[in-house]
ZAMARGU-4260 file (C-alpha; in steps of 0.2 Angstrom, whole numbers, plus 5000, padded with zeros to 4 digits):
<rodrens>
0) 5614/5689/5481 | 5612/5671/5485 | 5596/5668/5475 | 5605/5680/5460 | 5619/5668/5460
5) 5610/5652/5461 | 5595/5659/5445 | 5613/5661/5435 | 5621/5646/5438 | 5603/5638/5434
10) 5603/5646/5419 | 5621/5643/5412 | 5616/5624/5415 | 5602/5625/5406 | 5610/5633/5391
15) 5623/5619/5392 | 5611/5606/5391 | 5601/5612/5376 | 5617/5616/5366 | 5618/5605/5352
20) 5632/5592/5353 | 5647/5595/5342 | 5644/5584/5327 | 5661/5576/5320 | 5671/5581/5304
25) 5658/5570/5291 | 5664/5558/5279 | 5653/5556/5267 | 5653/5537/5273 | 5639/5528/5279
30) 5641/5514/5292 | 5638/5496/5289 | 5633/5484/5304 | 5643/5469/5306 | 5638/5452/5296
35) 5645/5436/5293 | 5651/5437/5273 | 5660/5422/5263 | 5670/5427/5249 | 5684/5420/5239
40) 5675/5404/5236 | 5682/5399/5254 | 5683/5411/5268 | 5670/5418/5280 | 5670/5431/5292
45) 5659/5446/5300 | 5665/5461/5293 | 5659/5479/5299 | 5663/5498/5293 | 5659/5511/5304
50) 5655/5531/5300 | 5675/5532/5296 | 5676/5521/5283 | 5689/5510/5293 | 5683/5490/5291
55) 5686/5477/5303 | 5687/5458/5297 | 5687/5446/5312 | 5681/5427/5316 | 5688/5421/5301
60) 5688/5404/5295 | 5692/5396/5277 | 5686/5380/5272 | 5698/5372/5262 | 5715/5376/5274
65) 5724/5388/5284 | 5714/5403/5291 | 5727/5417/5285 | 5745/5418/5274 | 5756/5425/5290
70) 5756/5414/5303 | 5747/5396/5312 | 5738/5407/5323 | 5723/5415/5320 | 5722/5435/5314
75) 5710/5449/5312 | 5713/5462/5300 | 5709/5482/5299 | 5707/5490/5285 | 5711/5508/5285
80) 5707/5518/5271 | 5722/5526/5260 | 5710/5539/5252 | 5692/5550/5253 | 5675/5540/5248
85) 5679/5546/5232 | 5694/5541/5228 | 5706/5556/5229 | 5710/5566/5244 | 5716/5563/5260
90) 5706/5551/5272 | 5696/5556/5286 | 5704/5543/5301 | 5723/5540/5303 | 5727/5527/5291
95) 5742/5522/5298 | 5741/5503/5307 | 5744/5503/5325 | 5763/5496/5328 | 5759/5485/5343
100) 5755/5469/5339 | 5758/5468/5322 | 5760/5452/5313 | 5767/5458/5296 | 5770/5474/5289
105) 5757/5483/5282 | 5752/5481/5265 | 5740/5492/5254 | 5721/5482/5248 | 5713/5486/5233
110) 5697/5475/5234 | 5689/5465/5219 | 5676/5453/5226 | 5658/5458/5223 | 5655/5449/5241
115) 5663/5461/5253 | 5662/5478/5238 | 5653/5495/5241 | 5649/5511/5240 | 5649/5526/5253
120) 5633/5523/5256 | 5633/5502/5259 | 5642/5487/5261 | 5659/5488/5264 | 5675/5491/5252
125) 5671/5505/5241 | 5675/5504/5224 | 5693/5505/5217 | 5699/5514/5233 | 5714/5507/5242
130) 5716/5500/5262 | 5730/5499/5272 | 5731/5483/5279 | 5734/5479/5297 | 5735/5461/5302
135) 5735/5456/5325 | 5734/5439/5332 | 5718/5436/5338 | 5728/5429/5353 | 5742/5439/5359
140) 5746/5427/5374 | 5756/5414/5362 | 5762/5401/5376 | 5759/5398/5393 | 5767/5385/5407
145) 5778/5380/5421 | 5795/5378/5421 | 5800/5364/5434 | 5817/5368/5445 | 5820/5349/5447
150) 5823/5348/5428 | 5839/5355/5420 | 5831/5357/5402 | 5819/5366/5406 | 5802/5371/5396
155) 5803/5376/5377 | 5789/5386/5372 | 5785/5383/5355 | 5779/5400/5346 | 5767/5403/5331
160) 5775/5399/5313 | 5777/5415/5304 | 5780/5427/5319 | 5797/5437/5320 | 5796/5450/5332
165) 5795/5456/5350 | 5789/5443/5365 | 5786/5449/5383 | 5788/5435/5395 | 5781/5435/5412
170) 5786/5425/5426 | 5781/5423/5443 | 5782/5411/5458 | 5797/5401/5469 | 5806/5387/5471
175) 5813/5379/5486 | 5832/5376/5485 | 5833/5362/5499 | 5839/5363/5514 | 5842/5381/5509
180) 5829/5395/5503 | 5818/5400/5491 | 5821/5406/5473 | 5812/5415/5460 | 5815/5423/5444
185) 5831/5430/5447 | 5834/5433/5467 | 5835/5419/5483 | 5834/5421/5502 | 5851/5413/5505
190) 5850/5399/5519 | 5831/5406/5526 | 5823/5393/5520 | 5804/5397/5520 | 5802/5412/5528
195) 5791/5425/5520 | 5794/5440/5517 | 5812/5434/5513 | 5823/5441/5528 | 5839/5441/5516
200) 5837/5445/5496 | 5854/5440/5485 | 5859/5438/5467 | 5865/5422/5465 | 5877/5410/5477
205) 5892/5417/5484 | 5902/5403/5477 | 5893/5399/5461 | 5892/5417/5454 | 5877/5431/5450
210) 5866/5421/5437 | 5866/5404/5450 | 5846/5400/5453 | 5842/5410/5439 | 5827/5407/5424
215) 5838/5406/5410 | 5829/5412/5393 | 5838/5404/5378 | 5852/5398/5385 | 5859/5416/5393
220) 5857/5423/5410 | 5845/5440/5410 | 5842/5452/5420 | 5824/5452/5425 | 5825/5469/5434
225) 5823/5474/5453 | 5819/5464/5465 | 5800/5462/5468 | 5792/5453/5485 | 5777/5447/5473
230) 5790/5437/5462 | 5782/5443/5446 | 5797/5449/5433 | 5795/5451/5414 | 5808/5451/5401
235) 5805/5457/5382 | 5816/5449/5368 | 5818/5446/5349 | 5812/5429/5345 | 5805/5416/5331
240) 5800/5399/5332 | 5803/5395/5350 | 5809/5399/5368 | 5817/5388/5381 | 5816/5394/5399
245) 5829/5383/5411 | 5832/5386/5430 | 5854/5387/5432 | 5859/5376/5445 | 5874/5364/5447
250) 5864/5350/5456 | 5845/5346/5453 | 5838/5333/5460 | 5836/5342/5476 | 5824/5357/5468
255) 5806/5358/5474 | 5792/5370/5464 | 5793/5376/5447 | 5789/5395/5439 | 5773/5397/5429
260) 5774/5409/5414 | 5767/5418/5400 | 5773/5423/5382 | 5763/5437/5376 | 5767/5443/5356
265) 5770/5464/5358 | 5774/5465/5338 | 5786/5469/5325
</rodrens>
């Protein structure tokens, strides 16, 4: 019985190995390897086209000025076909942009530059076919630094120009409210000095209110979430231009230490 079972199992495995892999639906488009191309006279970038028809443009430079028209931060672009390769019908890939990290609302592009033109079997942009354009930051982390607990004004982080969307602030660390105890972005350990782990966790100070010691965002007392023994928190907000972070205290000269932060662009 064991020999028969082993034989059957071996036969089944052989059949699975020998079976041809299921092919993805054909698009009628040939992939084009990545290459550096100069177009519109002063722009240079790396273009690559997949067999799905999606074109990615990276490493863009402009010898005559700004890298792009949307922001002073570097971007990369993805072009998603809006039709089939013959200019009609539905595209094989999803034409919609991933909304996470979009710099600007998607828009339609039709190529007219021979340097980046193509056909279904070669090159990049097929004839006068329309493409949905998705623009993303090369580096979504747009700012980082520290907030000195002894400086009332805190730290102002400048955001890339042209970005009007959602940002996530991530903050970590502790500072010492001498001679009392440790404080993080939202909580403190009262009068327990530098004891770790904190023997007491409280928000604010009994005589100074719940927002005492908290890390303010653009002058506002915000909720950084539940207490985290690792003293790492995040907060999401809509912003443009700049974000100011400062410790809320009534007396700053006796504060020691700083909090570290990063700011990441999330999209529109």
